[in-house]
C-alpha positions in Angstrom: -1.7 -14.1 4.6 1.0 -11.8 6.0 1.3 -8.1 5.5 3.9 -7.6 2.8 3.8 -3.9 2.5 2.9 -1.4 5.2 2.8 2.4 4.5 2.4 4.5 7.6 1.6 8.3 7.5 3.5 8.7 4.3 3.9 12.3 3.0 5.4 13.8 -0.1 5.5 17.6 -0.4 6.8 19.7 -3.3 8.1 23.3 -2.9 6.3 25.7 -5.3 6.4 29.5 -5.6 3.1 29.6 -3.8 4.0 27.2 -1.0 4.1 23.5 -0.3 2.1 21.2 -2.6 0.8 18.3 -0.6 1.0 15.6 -3.3 0.7 12.7 -0.8 -0.5 13.7 2.7 -0.6 11.3 5.7 -1.4 8.1 3.7 -1.5 4.8 5.5 -2.4 1.3 4.2 -1.2 -2.2 4.0 -1.1 -4.9 1.3 -1.1 -8.6 2.0 1.3 -10.9 0.1 0.0 -12.2 -3.2 -2.9 -9.7 -3.3 -3.7 -6.6 -5.4 -4.4 -3.2 -3.9 -6.1 -0.8 -6.3 -5.4 2.9 -6.1 -8.1 5.0 -7.7 -8.9 8.7 -8.1 -9.0 11.4 -10.7 -5.8 12.9 -12.3 -3.7 14.9 -10.0 -4.8 13.1 -6.8 -1.3 11.7 -6.0 -1.7 8.1 -7.2 1.5 8.0 -9.3 3.5 10.0 -6.8 2.5 7.5 -4.1 3.8 4.6 -6.2 7.1 6.4 -7.0 7.7 7.3 -3.3 7.2 3.7 -2.2 9.8 2.6 -4.8 12.2 5.4 -3.8 12.0 7.0 -7.3 11.1 10.1 -5.2 12.2 10.7 -1.6 9.5 10.9 1.0 8.8 13.9 3.1 7.7 11.9 6.1 6.2 8.6 7.3 7.4 5.0 7.1 7.6 2.3 4.4 7.9 -1.3 5.6 8.5 -4.0 3.0 8.4 -7.6 4.1 9.1 -6.6 7.7 12.0 -4.3 6.9 11.8 -0.5 7.3 13.1 0.8 3.9 12.1 4.4 4.4 15.7 5.7 4.5 17.4 2.9 2.7 20.8 4.0 1.3 21.9 3.6 -2.3 23.6 0.2 -1.7 20.5 -1.2 -0.1 18.3 0.2 -2.8 20.4 -1.5 -5.4 19.5 -4.9 -3.9 15.9 -3.8 -3.3 15.4 -3.3 -7.0 15.4 -7.0 -7.3 12.5 -7.1 -4.8 10.3 -4.3 -6.2 9.7 -3.1 -9.7 7.4 -0.8 -11.7 5.4 -1.0 -14.9 5.0 2.4 -16.3 1.9 4.0 -17.8 3.2 4.8 -21.3 4.9 1.7 -22.8 6.5 3.8 -25.6 8.1 6.6 -23.6 9.3 4.2 -20.9 11.4 2.2 -23.5 14.7 3.4 -24.9 14.1 3.7 -28.7 17.8 2.9 -29.4 17.7 -0.5 -27.8 16.3 -3.7 -29.2 13.7 -5.8 -27.4 16.3 -8.2 -26.2 18.6 -5.4 -24.9 15.7 -3.7 -23.1 14.6 -6.8 -21.3 18.1 -8.1 -20.5 19.4 -4.7 -19.3 18.5 -5.2 -15.6 20.4 -8.5 -15.6 23.5 -6.8 -17.1 23.3 -4.0 -14.5 23.0 -6.6 -11.7 26.0 -8.5 -12.9 27.3 -11.9 -12.0 25.8 -13.7 -15.0 27.5 -15.0 -18.2 26.2 -13.9 -21.6 24.7 -17.4 -22.1 22.8 -17.2 -18.8 21.5 -13.7 -19.6 20.4 -14.9 -23.0 18.6 -18.0 -21.5 16.8 -16.0 -18.8 15.8 -13.3 -21.3 14.3 -15.8 -23.7 12.5 -17.5 -20.8 10.8 -14.3 -19.6 9.9 -13.3 -23.2 8.1 -16.6 -23.6 6.4 -16.1 -20.3 4.9 -12.8 -21.3 4.1 -13.9 -24.8 6.8 -12.1 -26.9 7.9 -14.3 -29.8 11.7 -14.9 -30.0 11.7 -13.6 -33.6 11.0 -10.1 -32.2 14.2 -10.1 -30.0 15.9 -7.8 -32.6 13.0 -5.5 -33.1 12.9 -1.9 -31.7 10.0 -0.2 -29.8 8.7 1.7 -32.8 8.3 -1.5 -34.7 5.9 -2.9 -32.0 2.2 -2.3 -31.4 1.0 -1.0 -28.0 0.3 -4.4 -26.5 3.7 -5.8 -27.4 5.4 -2.7 -26.0 3.6 -3.2 -22.7 4.6 -6.8 -22.7 8.2 -5.7 -23.0 7.6 -3.4 -20.0 6.2 -6.2 -18.0 9.1 -8.5 -19.0 11.6 -5.8 -17.8 9.8 -5.6 -14.5 9.8 -9.4 -14.1 13.3 -10.3 -15.2 14.8 -9.9 -11.7 12.1 -12.1 -10.1 10.6 -9.3 -7.9 7.8 -10.0 -5.4 6.2 -6.5 -5.4 5.3 -4.5 -8.5 3.8 -1.0 -8.8 1.6 -0.9 -11.9 1.1 2.7 -12.9 -2.0 2.6 -15.2 -0.4 -0.1 -17.3 -3.4 -0.5 -19.7 -4.7 3.0 -20.0 -2.8 3.6 -23.3 -4.1 0.4 -24.9 -7.3 -0.3 -26.7 -9.9 -2.5 -25.0 -9.0 -5.9 -26.7 -5.3 -5.4 -25.8 -6.2 -4.3 -22.3 -8.0 -7.6 -21.7 -4.9 -9.6 -22.8 -2.6 -7.6 -20.6 -4.9 -7.8 -17.6 -5.3 -11.6 -17.9 -1.5 -11.9 -18.3 -1.0 -10.0 -15.1 -3.5 -12.1 -13.2 -1.9 -15.3 -14.5 1.6 -14.1 -13.5 0.3 -13.2 -10.0 -1.1 -16.7 -9.6 2.0 -18.5 -10.8 4.6 -16.2 -9.0 2.7 -15.0 -6.0 3.2 -11.4 -7.0 1.9 -8.5 -4.9 0.5 -5.6 -7.0 -0.1 -1.9 -6.2 -2.4 -1.2 -9.2 -2.8 2.5 -10.0 -5.6 3.4 -12.3 -8.5 5.8 -13.0 -10.5 3.0 -14.7 -12.8 1.6 -12.1 -14.0 -1.3 -14.4 -10.4 -2.5 -14.5 -9.8 -2.2 -10.8 -13.0 -4.0 -10.0 -11.8 -7.0 -12.1 -8.2 -7.0 -10.6 -8.1 -5.7 -7.1 -8.8 -7.4 -3.8 -8.8 -4.1 -1.9 -9.1 -0.5 -2.9 -8.0 2.9 -1.7 -9.7 6.0 -3.1 -7.5 9.1 -3.2 -8.5 12.8 -3.4 -6.0 15.6 -3.4 -3.3 13.6 -1.8 -5.4 11.9 0.9 -7.2 8.5 1.2 -10.9 9.3 1.5 -12.0 5.7 1.6 -10.4 2.3 1.8 -11.6 -1.3 2.1 -12.3 -4.6 0.4 -13.1 -4.0 -3.3 -16.4 -5.9 -3.2 -17.7 -3.9 -0.3 -16.7 -0.5 -1.8 -18.4 -1.3 -5.0 -21.5 -2.6 -3.2 -21.8 0.1 -0.6 -19.6 3.1 -1.1 -19.6 5.6 1.8 -17.7 8.7 0.8 -19.6 11.2 -1.5 -16.5 11.3 -3.8 -16.4 7.5 -4.1 -20.2 7.5 -4.9 -19.6 10.0 -7.6 -16.7 8.0 -9.2 -18.7 4.8 -9.2 -21.8 6.5 -10.7 -19.6 7.4 -13.7 -18.9 3.7 -14.7 -20.7 3.1 -18.0 -23.6 0.6 -17.9 -23.6 -1.7 -21.0 -27.4 -1.6 -21.4 -29.2 1.1 -23.3 -32.4 0.3 -21.5 -31.0 1.0 -18.1 -31.0 4.6 -16.9 -27.7 5.7 -15.5 -27.9 8.1 -12.5 -24.6 10.0 -12.6 -23.6 12.1 -9.7 -22.2 15.4 -11.1 -19.7 17.1 -9.0 -20.0 20.9 -9.0 -17.8 23.6 -7.5 -14.1 24.3 -7.7 -11.6 21.7 -6.2 -9.6 22.9 -3.2 -6.0 23.7 -3.7 -3.4 21.1 -2.7 -0.9 24.0 -2.1 -0.9 24.9 1.6 -4.3 23.2 2.0 -6.7 24.6 4.6 -7.9 22.5 7.6 -11.0 20.5 7.1 -12.3 18.2 4.3 -10.7 18.9 1.0 -13.8 17.7 -0.8 -16.2 20.0 0.9 -16.2 22.6 -1.9 -17.7 20.0 -4.2 -19.7 18.0 -1.7 -23.5 18.4 -1.7 -23.7 17.4 2.0 -21.0 19.7 3.3 -21.6 21.6 6.5 -19.6 24.3 8.4 -18.1 21.5 10.6 -16.6 19.9 7.4 -14.6 23.1 6.8 -13.1 23.0 10.3 -11.7 19.5 10.6 -11.6 16.0 9.1 -12.7 12.9 11.0 -12.2 9.3 9.9 -14.9 6.8 10.6 -14.8 3.0 10.5 -17.7 1.6 8.6 -16.8 -2.1 9.2 -13.8 -4.2 9.7 -11.2 -3.0 7.2 -13.5 -0.4 5.7 -12.9 3.2 6.7 -13.9 6.6 5.3 -12.6 10.1 5.8 -16.0 11.6 6.4 -17.8 12.1 9.8 -21.2 12.1 8.0 -20.7 9.0 6.0 -22.9 6.7 8.1 -25.8 9.2 7.9 -25.7 9.8 4.1 
């Protein structure tokens, strides 16, 4: 498979009264066509900002974004207009991402109307087709978001993302606001769509159980940086970074007779504003040494599996 998305040394800083907030700091990874890259980490680690910068919903501070062989880092407004057909986003909250004054049909067909060049009949036909694809009954075309349950609202969001036939979709915690039974329906729908359409996903989530089911590869973020990345199976089987180990230890075990050994993180998190040199996790890491506070060193555990910790192989 070919590399569909390449992100190289991507940065996004925000100016604050206290200095520069390093929301995304020197992030590099790649996603192969037709595969899913899971982005995990606790709230505030930069996951959503990363997705928005890739889609140019936020301007980058530095680095490169290469989509299907084309450098789109500094794409102008005209090029971005056409790129919207290639890449789309499914937002976290299906209710707040939908215009309450528009019906289901209007919400889903709106991208086609903005694109232009289609007759009303063609728009109606394509909208009905995508509604059927994601499991929205035609009788609900005239309904409004407040009349739908959470699962159907998210299906509307997925339909909006698919209506222009994109190849790359950023999924920003698309099932976190749904109950477990509806989560399973949406996840299976997304897997089915990926198989049929060859979609490439950047799947952002804090739910490790979901990402284990969906993702082929994983990057673990902490305070704007990737602290570990590699194949999903290998990271779940043999995590290397202390932060990754702590995250995985928090996954509930569905067996009351099995003792769960959670790794509790103590200490105050480092500030992402004007961060000091050295490991940003060292204030919470039980293995930290003075060297950790001076610099960060990446280590390659195996082919495609790397970790931002010089002690990882010794832990």
